N, C-alpha and C positions, 0 to 999 in steps of 0.2 A: 196325754198332752194335747190340749186343744189350741189350735192356731186361730180359731175363729170364735166370734161371739154372735149368737143369734138372738134377736129380740122376740122372745116367745109371746110377750104381751101383744105385739103387733100381729103375729100369726093368729092369735086367739081373736083379736078384734076383726080380722079379715075372714073369720069363719072356720078356721081350722079346729078340729076336735082335738081332744087330748091325745088320742091315738095318732091322728094326722100330724100333730106337732111333734110327737115322739119320732115318727117315721121320717119326717122332714129333717129334724135335727140329726138323727142317726145317718141319714143319707148324705147330707151336706158335710158332716164331720168325716165320714168315711172317704168321701171324694177328696176332701181337703187333705187328709193324711196320705191318700194314694198319690195325689198330685205332688205333694211335698217330697215323698220318697222317690218318685220317678224323676222329678226335676233334679234332685240331688244326684241320682245315678247318671243322668245326662251330663251334668256338670263334671262329675268325676271322670266320666269316659272321655270328655273333650279337653281335659286340662293337660297342660304340659307337665312333663315329669319333674321339672324343677320349680314348679309354682304351686300356689295354694288353689283350692277349689273355689271357683267363682260360678255362681248360678245366675245366668243372664236371661234375657228375654227369649233367646233362641232355645235355651234349655227347657224353659217352662213351656214354650209353644210345642216343642218336640214331645214333651210329656203329655200335653193335652191331645196331640194327634194320636199318640199311642193309646191313650185311655179311650178316646172317643171312637177309635177304630174297632174297639171291642164291644161297644154298646149294642145291645140287641142280639148279640150272638150268644147262644147258650152252649155251655160246655157239654160234651157228650158224656152221659153217665158211664161209669166204669163197667157196669154190668152189660151194657150194650156192646162194648168192645170185646168182652169175653164171649158173648153170644155170637158175635160176628166171627170170632176166631173158631168157635165151635162149628159154625156153618162151613167154614173153609175146610176144616178137618173132615167133616162128614161128607163134603163134596169129594174130597180126595178118596175117602173110604168108598164112596159110591163108584168112583171110577175104577178103583182096584177090584172091588168085589164084583162089579159088573163084568169086567174083563175075565175074572176067574170063573164066574158063573156060566159064561158062554163057552168055556173050553169043553173038550170031550171028557166024559166021565166025571164031570164036576159034581161034588156033593150038593144036595139040595140046600144045605145050610148056607152056602154062599148066596143063593137067591134070596133066602129068608133074611140074611143079614143085609143084603143090598136094599131090599124093600124097607127094612127097619131104619137104615141109615138115611134113605131118601125121605121117609116120613118125618123122622126127627129133624133133619136138615130143613125141610120145608116148614115144619112147625116153629123152629127157631127163627127162621126168616120172617114168618108172619108175625110172631110175637114181637120181634125187634121193630119191624116196619109199622105196626099198628099201635105201638106204645106211645103215649103222650110224652113221657119223660124217659 
């Protein structure tokens, strides 16, 4: 369902390439559909229980504000969230293993596991912080 009509001939006469025209049309269409859906949701949220949905200026402006507030912000990839959770778990493991390794008659395996947890934790931290995406 397309709510808008884009004059592709005008875009071409202004110097848009075929790929530029395609990207422009897709972007404007996606934004139009998103604005339409968000405006409807604002209208539905603000309607009285005994009346029909009316989508007015305020509903559309509210949708615009919500959409533009998210421009330029990138969503954190899911793998980064899992890596960060791993960092927290390894930090907890380091704390536990470090406390166990310093007790009297502690097996050397605690010290070895402490060092491995610390190395893996730092490695995960570096991988997450230096990744472009």
